Residue, then its C-alpha position, 0 to 999 in steps of 0.5 A: m144421078k146426084k142423089l145416087k152419088e151422094r148415097w154411095n159416097i161417090s165423087s165423080n161421074f167416071q167412078l159411077t160409070i165404072i160401078f155401073i159397068v161392073f154391075a152389068i158385067t157381074g150380072s151377065v157373067s153370073a147368069y152365064l155361069g149358072k147354067p154350067v154349075l147346074a149342069f155339073f150337078n145334073i140339074n136341068g129344067e126337064l128334071f122338074g117337069d113342064s108344069f108351072l110349079g116345076k118351072t118355078l122350082y127350077l127358077i128358084l133353084r137357079l137363082l139360089i145357085i146364081f146368088p152366091i156366084y154373083q156375090v163373089l164375082l161382084v167383089f172380084i170384078g170390082m177389084l179388077f176395075g179398081q173399085f174393091k173398097f166400094f164393092w166390099n162395103f156394098e157386099k157387107k151392107m147387102l149381106k147384113r140386110l139379108g141377115l148374114g151380117f155375122l159373117f163380118k164380125 
């Protein structure tokens, strides 16, 4: 845990615990919200068929929809827990690694 705290520039175990809780809540909520978003666009697993390729395409599409939901929720839930600065910097760093750093210039 010491290396993680140094890497993330965190001083207390309490802050680290809050950050882990935010990650857990965000992951669960974004996965939960993915299903209604897909239903809104009338996309379900049956649409792609029961084959391996169909299931794989559905999973990839679901992940592509969940990803932006996760990004927004991470900053929002982090803000609710008083960790906006950490998660905003985390978000910018992650998007830069994905080649989307131009969004912050």
